[in-house]
All heavy atoms as TSV, in Angstrom:
chain	resi	resn	atom	element	x	y	z
A	1	MET	N	N	43.547	83.147	32.335
A	1	MET	CA	C	44.022	84.032	31.294
A	1	MET	C	C	43.526	83.481	29.959
A	1	MET	O	O	43.578	82.280	29.721
A	1	MET	CB	C	45.548	84.064	31.363
A	1	MET	CG	C	46.198	85.037	30.445
A	1	MET	SD	S	47.972	85.167	30.779
A	1	MET	CE	C	47.954	86.633	31.773
A	2	GLY	N	N	43.045	84.339	29.104
A	2	GLY	CA	C	42.527	83.914	27.808
A	2	GLY	C	C	43.622	83.511	26.842
A	2	GLY	O	O	44.753	83.997	26.906
A	3	LEU	N	N	43.284	82.599	25.942
A	3	LEU	CA	C	44.239	82.083	24.965
A	3	LEU	C	C	44.846	83.201	24.112
A	3	LEU	O	O	46.065	83.231	23.901
A	3	LEU	CB	C	43.563	81.044	24.079
A	3	LEU	CG	C	44.415	80.408	22.988
A	3	LEU	CD1	C	45.637	79.723	23.580
A	3	LEU	CD2	C	43.584	79.437	22.172
A	4	ALA	N	N	44.037	84.124	23.636
A	4	ALA	CA	C	44.546	85.212	22.795
A	4	ALA	C	C	45.567	86.056	23.552
A	4	ALA	O	O	46.611	86.422	23.002
A	4	ALA	CB	C	43.397	86.085	22.292
A	5	GLU	N	N	45.288	86.344	24.810
A	5	GLU	CA	C	46.220	87.138	25.619
A	5	GLU	C	C	47.540	86.400	25.814
A	5	GLU	O	O	48.609	86.990	25.729
A	5	GLU	CB	C	45.599	87.466	26.977
A	5	GLU	CG	C	46.464	88.369	27.825
A	5	GLU	CD	C	45.830	88.724	29.150
A	5	GLU	OE1	O	44.687	88.321	29.416
A	5	GLU	OE2	O	46.507	89.412	29.931
A	6	VAL	N	N	47.458	85.098	26.060
A	6	VAL	CA	C	48.677	84.299	26.234
A	6	VAL	C	C	49.473	84.263	24.934
A	6	VAL	O	O	50.690	84.424	24.944
A	6	VAL	CB	C	48.338	82.875	26.725
A	6	VAL	CG1	C	49.565	81.993	26.724
A	6	VAL	CG2	C	47.730	82.927	28.116
A	7	LYS	N	N	48.784	84.069	23.813
A	7	LYS	CA	C	49.477	84.033	22.519
A	7	LYS	C	C	50.205	85.345	22.251
A	7	LYS	O	O	51.336	85.345	21.766
A	7	LYS	CB	C	48.481	83.754	21.387
A	7	LYS	CG	C	48.074	82.316	21.289
A	7	LYS	CD	C	46.983	82.080	20.260
A	7	LYS	CE	C	47.283	82.625	18.902
A	7	LYS	NZ	N	46.247	82.319	17.903
A	8	ASN	N	N	49.562	86.451	22.559
A	8	ASN	CA	C	50.153	87.763	22.290
A	8	ASN	C	C	51.252	88.142	23.264
A	8	ASN	O	O	52.045	89.040	22.979
A	8	ASN	CB	C	49.069	88.841	22.294
A	8	ASN	CG	C	48.124	88.692	21.126
A	8	ASN	OD1	O	48.488	88.182	20.078
A	8	ASN	ND2	N	46.893	89.114	21.310
A	9	ASN	N	N	51.298	87.493	24.422
A	9	ASN	CA	C	52.269	87.845	25.464
A	9	ASN	C	C	52.988	86.619	26.015
A	9	ASN	O	O	53.302	86.554	27.201
A	9	ASN	CB	C	51.534	88.558	26.617
A	9	ASN	CG	C	50.858	89.812	26.161
A	9	ASN	OD1	O	51.517	90.786	25.824
A	9	ASN	ND2	N	49.537	89.798	26.128
A	10	PHE	N	N	53.252	85.637	25.149
A	10	PHE	CA	C	53.772	84.360	25.618
A	10	PHE	C	C	55.065	84.501	26.409
A	10	PHE	O	O	55.205	83.918	27.490
A	10	PHE	CB	C	53.980	83.397	24.439
A	10	PHE	CG	C	54.302	82.004	24.882
A	10	PHE	CD1	C	53.323	81.197	25.436
A	10	PHE	CD2	C	55.581	81.500	24.755
A	10	PHE	CE1	C	53.608	79.904	25.840
A	10	PHE	CE2	C	55.884	80.213	25.173
A	10	PHE	CZ	C	54.895	79.409	25.718
A	11	SER	N	N	56.008	85.271	25.919
A	11	SER	CA	C	57.281	85.441	26.627
A	11	SER	C	C	57.076	86.056	28.003
A	11	SER	O	O	57.672	85.617	28.991
A	11	SER	CB	C	58.243	86.310	25.819
A	11	SER	OG	O	58.626	85.645	24.653
A	12	ARG	N	N	56.228	87.060	28.075
A	12	ARG	CA	C	55.951	87.718	29.355
A	12	ARG	C	C	55.261	86.758	30.323
A	12	ARG	O	O	55.622	86.671	31.495
A	12	ARG	CB	C	55.085	88.953	29.139
A	12	ARG	CG	C	54.815	89.738	30.420
A	12	ARG	CD	C	53.849	90.896	30.211
A	12	ARG	NE	N	52.539	90.509	29.750
A	12	ARG	CZ	C	51.573	89.969	30.518
A	12	ARG	NH1	N	51.808	89.741	31.788
A	12	ARG	NH2	N	50.408	89.653	30.011
A	13	VAL	N	N	54.288	86.004	29.822
A	13	VAL	CA	C	53.551	85.066	30.674
A	13	VAL	C	C	54.485	83.992	31.208
A	13	VAL	O	O	54.485	83.692	32.407
A	13	VAL	CB	C	52.372	84.432	29.899
A	13	VAL	CG1	C	51.735	83.301	30.687
A	13	VAL	CG2	C	51.327	85.489	29.548
A	14	THR	N	N	55.295	83.399	30.333
A	14	THR	CA	C	56.188	82.338	30.794
A	14	THR	C	C	57.255	82.866	31.745
A	14	THR	O	O	57.627	82.180	32.703
A	14	THR	CB	C	56.843	81.604	29.612
A	14	THR	OG1	O	57.534	82.544	28.781
A	14	THR	CG2	C	55.803	80.859	28.792
A	15	ALA	N	N	57.721	84.082	31.518
A	15	ALA	CA	C	58.704	84.679	32.431
A	15	ALA	C	C	58.086	84.885	33.806
A	15	ALA	O	O	58.732	84.634	34.832
A	15	ALA	CB	C	59.219	86.002	31.867
A	16	GLU	N	N	56.844	85.321	33.841
A	16	GLU	CA	C	56.154	85.535	35.114
A	16	GLU	C	C	55.918	84.209	35.845
A	16	GLU	O	O	56.101	84.120	37.065
A	16	GLU	CB	C	54.822	86.259	34.874
A	16	GLU	CG	C	54.092	86.654	36.113
A	16	GLU	CD	C	54.759	87.777	36.884
A	16	GLU	OE1	O	55.698	88.418	36.376
A	16	GLU	OE2	O	54.345	88.011	38.040
A	17	VAL	N	N	55.529	83.185	35.102
A	17	VAL	CA	C	55.341	81.862	35.702
A	17	VAL	C	C	56.656	81.371	36.296
A	17	VAL	O	O	56.702	80.865	37.414
A	17	VAL	CB	C	54.793	80.861	34.659
A	17	VAL	CG1	C	54.894	79.427	35.150
A	17	VAL	CG2	C	53.354	81.204	34.297
A	18	ASN	N	N	57.722	81.539	35.552
A	18	ASN	CA	C	59.036	81.103	36.029
A	18	ASN	C	C	59.474	81.910	37.251
A	18	ASN	O	O	60.017	81.366	38.206
A	18	ASN	CB	C	60.062	81.224	34.910
A	18	ASN	CG	C	61.356	80.561	35.253
A	18	ASN	OD1	O	61.370	79.453	35.781
A	18	ASN	ND2	N	62.451	81.220	34.958
A	19	ARG	N	N	59.224	83.220	37.228
A	19	ARG	CA	C	59.647	84.091	38.322
A	19	ARG	C	C	58.873	83.801	39.610
A	19	ARG	O	O	59.450	83.695	40.682
A	19	ARG	CB	C	59.460	85.558	37.925
A	19	ARG	CG	C	59.989	86.560	38.942
A	19	ARG	CD	C	59.723	87.992	38.526
A	19	ARG	NE	N	58.324	88.352	38.567
A	19	ARG	CZ	C	57.624	88.603	39.679
A	19	ARG	NH1	N	58.204	88.514	40.859
A	19	ARG	NH2	N	56.346	88.928	39.621
A	20	THR	N	N	57.557	83.637	39.486
A	20	THR	CA	C	56.724	83.473	40.678
A	20	THR	C	C	56.580	82.020	41.122
A	20	THR	O	O	56.271	81.755	42.272
A	20	THR	CB	C	55.303	84.027	40.433
A	20	THR	OG1	O	54.669	83.250	39.406
A	20	THR	CG2	C	55.341	85.499	40.069
A	21	GLY	N	N	56.758	81.104	40.182
A	21	GLY	CA	C	56.550	79.692	40.495
A	21	GLY	C	C	55.089	79.300	40.487
A	21	GLY	O	O	54.740	78.159	40.769
A	22	ARG	N	N	54.207	80.246	40.150
A	22	ARG	CA	C	52.765	79.974	40.132
A	22	ARG	C	C	52.312	79.624	38.719
A	22	ARG	O	O	52.629	80.339	37.758
A	22	ARG	CB	C	51.984	81.180	40.629
A	22	ARG	CG	C	52.203	81.475	42.088
A	22	ARG	CD	C	51.232	82.523	42.609
A	22	ARG	NE	N	50.953	83.583	41.646
A	22	ARG	CZ	C	51.194	84.867	41.857
A	22	ARG	NH1	N	51.723	85.269	42.993
A	22	ARG	NH2	N	50.895	85.759	40.944
A	23	PRO	N	N	51.553	78.540	38.577
A	23	PRO	CA	C	51.053	78.170	37.247
A	23	PRO	C	C	49.974	79.132	36.766
A	23	PRO	O	O	49.354	79.838	37.562
A	23	PRO	CB	C	50.473	76.775	37.466
A	23	PRO	CG	C	50.166	76.700	38.911
A	23	PRO	CD	C	51.145	77.610	39.610
A	24	VAL	N	N	49.768	79.160	35.462
A	24	VAL	CA	C	48.715	79.964	34.847
A	24	VAL	C	C	47.803	79.015	34.079
A	24	VAL	O	O	48.276	78.202	33.281
A	24	VAL	CB	C	49.305	81.016	33.876
A	24	VAL	CG1	C	48.226	81.660	33.033
A	24	VAL	CG2	C	50.081	82.066	34.629
A	25	THR	N	N	46.515	79.110	34.341
A	25	THR	CA	C	45.531	78.330	33.588
A	25	THR	C	C	45.096	79.149	32.382
A	25	THR	O	O	44.693	80.305	32.516
A	25	THR	CB	C	44.308	77.997	34.457
A	25	THR	OG1	O	44.747	77.249	35.590
A	25	THR	CG2	C	43.286	77.180	33.678
A	26	VAL	N	N	45.192	78.541	31.203
A	26	VAL	CA	C	44.810	79.204	29.957
A	26	VAL	C	C	43.393	78.756	29.611
A	26	VAL	O	O	43.090	77.556	29.612
A	26	VAL	CB	C	45.779	78.832	28.817
A	26	VAL	CG1	C	45.367	79.516	27.512
A	26	VAL	CG2	C	47.211	79.204	29.192
A	27	LEU	N	N	42.546	79.728	29.319
A	27	LEU	CA	C	41.153	79.453	28.986
A	27	LEU	C	C	40.936	79.528	27.484
A	27	LEU	O	O	41.479	80.405	26.809
A	27	LEU	CB	C	40.239	80.472	29.667
A	27	LEU	CG	C	40.380	80.625	31.178
A	27	LEU	CD1	C	39.477	81.746	31.660
A	27	LEU	CD2	C	40.083	79.323	31.881
A	28	LYS	N	N	40.144	78.592	26.987
A	28	LYS	CA	C	39.708	78.626	25.588
A	28	LYS	C	C	38.189	78.560	25.618
A	28	LYS	O	O	37.615	77.638	26.193
A	28	LYS	CB	C	40.285	77.444	24.814
A	28	LYS	CG	C	39.941	77.462	23.344
A	28	LYS	CD	C	40.635	76.333	22.615
A	28	LYS	CE	C	40.321	76.393	21.133
A	28	LYS	NZ	N	40.967	75.293	20.417
A	29	ASN	N	N	37.552	79.538	25.026
A	29	ASN	CA	C	36.094	79.655	25.087
A	29	ASN	C	C	35.605	79.673	26.534
A	29	ASN	O	O	34.615	79.026	26.881
A	29	ASN	CB	C	35.425	78.529	24.299
A	29	ASN	CG	C	35.782	78.575	22.835
A	29	ASN	OD1	O	35.910	79.643	22.239
A	29	ASN	ND2	N	35.973	77.412	22.245
A	30	ASN	N	N	36.349	80.396	27.370
A	30	ASN	CA	C	36.027	80.565	28.797
A	30	ASN	C	C	36.018	79.264	29.598
A	30	ASN	O	O	35.404	79.182	30.644
A	30	ASN	CB	C	34.693	81.290	28.976
A	30	ASN	CG	C	34.789	82.731	28.545
A	30	ASN	OD1	O	35.795	83.393	28.757
A	30	ASN	ND2	N	33.738	83.219	27.919
A	31	LYS	N	N	36.733	78.251	29.093
A	31	LYS	CA	C	36.862	76.985	29.816
A	31	LYS	C	C	38.349	76.666	29.967
A	31	LYS	O	O	39.130	76.922	29.040
A	31	LYS	CB	C	36.169	75.852	29.057
A	31	LYS	CG	C	34.676	76.036	28.961
A	31	LYS	CD	C	34.041	74.903	28.211
A	31	LYS	CE	C	32.540	75.163	28.091
A	31	LYS	NZ	N	31.903	74.177	27.236
A	32	PRO	N	N	38.744	76.112	31.106
A	32	PRO	CA	C	40.158	75.742	31.274
A	32	PRO	C	C	40.607	74.819	30.146
A	32	PRO	O	O	39.898	73.874	29.783
A	32	PRO	CB	C	40.177	75.005	32.614
A	32	PRO	CG	C	38.972	75.502	33.333
A	32	PRO	CD	C	37.946	75.772	32.272
A	33	TRP	N	N	41.762	75.146	29.564
A	33	TRP	CA	C	42.241	74.392	28.411
A	33	TRP	C	C	43.585	73.746	28.709
A	33	TRP	O	O	43.749	72.546	28.545
A	33	TRP	CB	C	42.307	75.319	27.211
A	33	TRP	CG	C	42.538	74.638	25.907
A	33	TRP	CD1	C	41.922	73.523	25.440
A	33	TRP	CD2	C	43.439	75.045	24.894
A	33	TRP	NE1	N	42.388	73.216	24.196
A	33	TRP	CE2	C	43.313	74.130	23.827
A	33	TRP	CE3	C	44.327	76.095	24.766
A	33	TRP	CZ2	C	44.061	74.236	22.659
A	33	TRP	CZ3	C	45.063	76.198	23.597
A	33	TRP	CH2	C	44.931	75.285	22.561
A	34	VAL	N	N	44.564	74.542	29.115
A	34	VAL	CA	C	45.885	74.037	29.479
A	34	VAL	C	C	46.416	74.850	30.659
A	34	VAL	O	O	45.911	75.924	30.955
A	34	VAL	CB	C	46.911	74.104	28.314
A	34	VAL	CG1	C	46.507	73.218	27.166
A	34	VAL	CG2	C	47.121	75.527	27.850
A	35	ILE	N	N	47.441	74.297	31.288
A	35	ILE	CA	C	48.113	74.993	32.379
A	35	ILE	C	C	49.575	75.164	32.011
A	35	ILE	O	O	50.230	74.210	31.585
A	35	ILE	CB	C	47.989	74.207	33.702
A	35	ILE	CG1	C	46.526	74.110	34.123
A	35	ILE	CG2	C	48.824	74.864	34.803
A	35	ILE	CD1	C	46.285	73.214	35.315
A	36	ILE	N	N	50.074	76.376	32.166
A	36	ILE	CA	C	51.503	76.644	31.994
A	36	ILE	C	C	52.088	76.691	33.395
A	36	ILE	O	O	51.638	77.470	34.232
A	36	ILE	CB	C	51.750	77.980	31.265
A	36	ILE	CG1	C	51.104	77.964	29.882
A	36	ILE	CG2	C	53.247	78.270	31.173
A	36	ILE	CD1	C	51.142	79.298	29.173
A	37	GLN	N	N	53.054	75.831	33.643
A	37	GLN	CA	C	53.649	75.795	34.977
A	37	GLN	C	C	55.150	75.614	34.867
A	37	GLN	O	O	55.640	75.068	33.883
A	37	GLN	CB	C	53.046	74.678	35.809
A	37	GLN	CG	C	53.334	73.294	35.299
A	37	GLN	CD	C	52.630	72.237	36.128
A	37	GLN	OE1	O	51.601	72.503	36.719
A	37	GLN	NE2	N	53.192	71.053	36.172
A	38	PRO	N	N	55.873	76.074	35.881
A	38	PRO	CA	C	57.325	75.899	35.847
A	38	PRO	C	C	57.676	74.426	36.059
A	38	PRO	O	O	56.911	73.674	36.665
A	38	PRO	CB	C	57.822	76.749	37.015
A	38	PRO	CG	C	56.656	76.898	37.915
A	38	PRO	CD	C	55.433	76.780	37.070
A	39	VAL	N	N	58.813	74.049	35.537
A	39	VAL	CA	C	59.321	72.699	35.754
A	39	VAL	C	C	59.715	72.592	37.215
A	39	VAL	O	O	60.335	73.495	37.769
A	39	VAL	CB	C	60.535	72.432	34.845
A	39	VAL	CG1	C	61.146	71.081	35.157
A	39	VAL	CG2	C	60.146	72.519	33.386
A	40	SER	N	N	59.324	71.497	37.846
A	40	SER	CA	C	59.668	71.338	39.259
A	40	SER	C	C	61.176	71.170	39.416
A	40	SER	O	O	61.857	70.718	38.505
A	40	SER	CB	C	58.944	70.134	39.851
A	40	SER	OG	O	59.469	68.939	39.321
A	41	ASN	N	N	61.670	71.549	40.552
A	41	ASN	CA	C	63.107	71.444	40.815
A	41	ASN	C	C	63.588	70.008	40.791
A	41	ASN	O	O	64.772	69.755	40.603
A	41	ASN	CB	C	63.446	72.083	42.161
A	41	ASN	CG	C	63.290	73.583	42.123
A	41	ASN	OD1	O	63.349	74.188	41.065
A	41	ASN	ND2	N	63.068	74.187	43.270
A	42	SER	N	N	62.683	69.053	40.998
A	42	SER	CA	C	63.086	67.657	41.021
A	42	SER	C	C	63.280	67.091	39.619
A	42	SER	O	O	63.828	66.018	39.457
A	42	SER	CB	C	62.061	66.819	41.784
A	42	SER	OG	O	60.818	66.858	41.128
A	43	GLN	N	N	62.819	67.812	38.597
A	43	GLN	CA	C	62.973	67.347	37.226
A	43	GLN	C	C	64.115	68.080	36.548
A	43	GLN	O	O	64.195	69.296	36.596
A	43	GLN	CB	C	61.708	67.601	36.416
A	43	GLN	CG	C	60.584	66.640	36.692
A	43	GLN	CD	C	59.437	66.908	35.744
A	43	GLN	OE1	O	58.952	68.025	35.660
A	43	GLN	NE2	N	59.019	65.891	35.036
A	44	SER	N	N	64.973	67.322	35.900
A	44	SER	CA	C	66.036	67.944	35.125
A	44	SER	C	C	65.494	68.302	33.740
A	44	SER	O	O	64.447	67.806	33.326
A	44	SER	CB	C	67.228	66.996	34.975
A	44	SER	OG	O	66.904	65.947	34.072
A	45	SER	N	N	66.201	69.122	33.030
A	45	SER	CA	C	65.803	69.478	31.668
A	45	SER	C	C	65.749	68.242	30.785
A	45	SER	O	O	64.874	68.114	29.925
A	45	SER	CB	C	66.792	70.487	31.079
A	45	SER	OG	O	66.774	71.669	31.818
A	46	LEU	N	N	66.672	67.321	30.999
A	46	LEU	CA	C	66.685	66.089	30.216
A	46	LEU	C	C	65.432	65.267	30.492
A	46	LEU	O	O	64.809	64.740	29.570
A	46	LEU	CB	C	67.948	65.271	30.528
A	46	LEU	CG	C	68.097	63.970	29.765
A	46	LEU	CD1	C	68.107	64.223	28.261
A	46	LEU	CD2	C	69.359	63.245	30.189
A	47	ASP	N	N	65.030	65.168	31.753
A	47	ASP	CA	C	63.808	64.429	32.099
A	47	ASP	C	C	62.586	65.045	31.411
A	47	ASP	O	O	61.730	64.329	30.893
A	47	ASP	CB	C	63.572	64.418	33.611
A	47	ASP	CG	C	64.586	63.586	34.373
A	47	ASP	OD1	O	65.195	62.679	33.764
A	47	ASP	OD2	O	64.776	63.850	35.570
A	48	VAL	N	N	62.521	66.352	31.415
A	48	VAL	CA	C	61.398	67.043	30.778
A	48	VAL	C	C	61.403	66.765	29.276
A	48	VAL	O	O	60.359	66.467	28.687
A	48	VAL	CB	C	61.458	68.563	31.050
A	48	VAL	CG1	C	60.425	69.306	30.218
A	48	VAL	CG2	C	61.253	68.831	32.527
A	49	ALA	N	N	62.564	66.838	28.639
A	49	ALA	CA	C	62.671	66.587	27.199
A	49	ALA	C	C	62.273	65.149	26.861
A	49	ALA	O	O	61.549	64.916	25.887
A	49	ALA	CB	C	64.087	66.877	26.713
A	50	VAL	N	N	62.726	64.196	27.649
A	50	VAL	CA	C	62.385	62.789	27.410
A	50	VAL	C	C	60.888	62.577	27.571
A	50	VAL	O	O	60.255	61.902	26.745
A	50	VAL	CB	C	63.193	61.858	28.342
A	50	VAL	CG1	C	62.657	60.445	28.305
A	50	VAL	CG2	C	64.666	61.876	27.961
A	51	ASP	N	N	60.292	63.140	28.613
A	51	ASP	CA	C	58.844	63.021	28.810
A	51	ASP	C	C	58.086	63.618	27.631
A	51	ASP	O	O	57.102	63.050	27.149
A	51	ASP	CB	C	58.409	63.712	30.099
A	51	ASP	CG	C	58.867	62.984	31.348
A	51	ASP	OD1	O	59.292	61.813	31.240
A	51	ASP	OD2	O	58.797	63.592	32.436
A	52	PHE	N	N	58.547	64.767	27.142
A	52	PHE	CA	C	57.916	65.432	26.004
A	52	PHE	C	C	57.998	64.557	24.758
A	52	PHE	O	O	57.013	64.364	24.049
A	52	PHE	CB	C	58.588	66.785	25.754
A	52	PHE	CG	C	58.008	67.548	24.601
A	52	PHE	CD1	C	56.871	68.308	24.757
A	52	PHE	CD2	C	58.614	67.512	23.349
A	52	PHE	CE1	C	56.340	69.025	23.701
A	52	PHE	CE2	C	58.085	68.213	22.286
A	52	PHE	CZ	C	56.944	68.977	22.459
A	53	MET	N	N	59.174	64.018	24.494
A	53	MET	CA	C	59.371	63.164	23.322
A	53	MET	C	C	58.494	61.911	23.415
A	53	MET	O	O	57.909	61.487	22.425
A	53	MET	CB	C	60.838	62.769	23.182
A	53	MET	CG	C	61.771	63.930	22.866
A	53	MET	SD	S	61.491	64.653	21.259
A	53	MET	CE	C	62.195	63.388	20.221
A	54	ASP	N	N	58.405	61.325	24.605
A	54	ASP	CA	C	57.551	60.149	24.793
A	54	ASP	C	C	56.086	60.487	24.545
A	54	ASP	O	O	55.365	59.745	23.879
A	54	ASP	CB	C	57.710	59.576	26.207
A	54	ASP	CG	C	59.029	58.865	26.415
A	54	ASP	OD1	O	59.723	58.561	25.420
A	54	ASP	OD2	O	59.369	58.615	27.594
A	55	GLU	N	N	55.654	61.610	25.089
A	55	GLU	CA	C	54.256	62.010	24.982
A	55	GLU	C	C	53.843	62.264	23.537
A	55	GLU	O	O	52.725	61.966	23.134
A	55	GLU	CB	C	54.017	63.272	25.821
A	55	GLU	CG	C	52.597	63.774	25.819
A	55	GLU	CD	C	51.636	62.901	26.604
A	55	GLU	OE1	O	52.088	62.191	27.531
A	55	GLU	OE2	O	50.429	62.931	26.285
A	56	TYR	N	N	54.757	62.824	22.736
A	56	TYR	CA	C	54.428	63.214	21.364
A	56	TYR	C	C	55.184	62.400	20.320
A	56	TYR	O	O	55.386	62.862	19.198
A	56	TYR	CB	C	54.683	64.713	21.174
A	56	TYR	CG	C	53.771	65.543	22.041
A	56	TYR	CD1	C	54.226	66.092	23.236
A	56	TYR	CD2	C	52.447	65.741	21.694
A	56	TYR	CE1	C	53.381	66.829	24.051
A	56	TYR	CE2	C	51.595	66.481	22.499
A	56	TYR	CZ	C	52.068	67.011	23.671
A	56	TYR	OH	O	51.232	67.739	24.479
A	57	SER	N	N	55.547	61.170	20.650
A	57	SER	CA	C	56.320	60.351	19.717
A	57	SER	C	C	55.574	60.126	18.409
A	57	SER	O	O	56.184	60.117	17.336
A	57	SER	CB	C	56.696	59.012	20.358
A	57	SER	OG	O	55.530	58.287	20.699
A	58	ASP	N	N	54.250	59.965	18.465
A	58	ASP	CA	C	53.486	59.755	17.243
A	58	ASP	C	C	53.566	60.968	16.315
A	58	ASP	O	O	53.672	60.832	15.103
A	58	ASP	CB	C	52.027	59.415	17.555
A	58	ASP	CG	C	51.319	60.481	18.387
A	58	ASP	OD1	O	51.991	61.162	19.201
A	58	ASP	OD2	O	50.089	60.629	18.243
A	59	VAL	N	N	53.559	62.162	16.876
A	59	VAL	CA	C	53.660	63.381	16.079
A	59	VAL	C	C	55.045	63.461	15.425
A	59	VAL	O	O	55.155	63.756	14.233
A	59	VAL	CB	C	53.420	64.631	16.949
A	59	VAL	CG1	C	53.672	65.902	16.170
A	59	VAL	CG2	C	52.015	64.605	17.528
A	60	PHE	N	N	56.094	63.156	16.184
A	60	PHE	CA	C	57.444	63.209	15.629
A	60	PHE	C	C	57.633	62.180	14.534
A	60	PHE	O	O	58.312	62.440	13.536
A	60	PHE	CB	C	58.492	63.039	16.736
A	60	PHE	CG	C	58.546	64.206	17.680
A	60	PHE	CD1	C	58.195	64.048	19.005
A	60	PHE	CD2	C	58.940	65.453	17.236
A	60	PHE	CE1	C	58.235	65.124	19.876
A	60	PHE	CE2	C	58.981	66.537	18.088
A	60	PHE	CZ	C	58.629	66.364	19.413
A	61	GLU	N	N	57.010	61.007	14.672
A	61	GLU	CA	C	57.102	59.983	13.624
A	61	GLU	C	C	56.453	60.472	12.337
A	61	GLU	O	O	56.996	60.276	11.254
A	61	GLU	CB	C	56.455	58.687	14.107
A	61	GLU	CG	C	57.265	57.944	15.143
A	61	GLU	CD	C	56.549	56.729	15.700
A	61	GLU	OE1	O	55.535	56.291	15.110
A	61	GLU	OE2	O	57.004	56.215	16.738
A	62	LYS	N	N	55.305	61.107	12.449
A	62	LYS	CA	C	54.615	61.637	11.270
A	62	LYS	C	C	55.430	62.743	10.602
A	62	LYS	O	O	55.520	62.832	9.387
A	62	LYS	CB	C	53.223	62.136	11.619
A	62	LYS	CG	C	52.250	61.032	11.932
A	62	LYS	CD	C	50.902	61.580	12.306
A	62	LYS	CE	C	49.958	60.444	12.695
A	62	LYS	NZ	N	48.657	60.939	13.117
A	63	LEU	N	N	56.033	63.605	11.416
A	63	LEU	CA	C	56.824	64.704	10.857
A	63	LEU	C	C	58.090	64.209	10.190
A	63	LEU	O	O	58.592	64.847	9.263
A	63	LEU	CB	C	57.198	65.693	11.972
A	63	LEU	CG	C	56.062	66.519	12.545
A	63	LEU	CD1	C	56.537	67.303	13.759
A	63	LEU	CD2	C	55.507	67.456	11.482
A	64	ALA	N	N	58.613	63.065	10.626
A	64	ALA	CA	C	59.845	62.522	10.050
A	64	ALA	C	C	59.642	61.947	8.664
A	64	ALA	O	O	60.601	61.746	7.929
A	64	ALA	CB	C	60.424	61.459	10.982
A	65	LYS	N	N	58.400	61.702	8.289
A	65	LYS	CA	C	58.108	61.086	6.969
A	65	LYS	C	C	58.148	62.094	5.870
A	65	LYS	O	O	58.000	63.223	5.953
A	65	LYS	CB	C	56.755	60.387	7.005
A	65	LYS	CG	C	56.768	59.182	7.908
A	65	LYS	CD	C	55.423	58.518	7.901
A	65	LYS	CE	C	55.450	57.318	8.840
A	65	LYS	NZ	N	54.199	56.626	8.881
């Protein structure tokens, strides 16, 4: 799915991913860029949030300044 289409239909795309359980690969310039996928049942919301915060801690530090 192209980036522009995902941007324009983000809620619909994420709802479909959640409903079907199938990930969607987002293309940028016709090349795979990111994958939108549902959170696995083995991960809690807290685990996902902690992983996200860890992954982007440098960004949050910059924004806090």
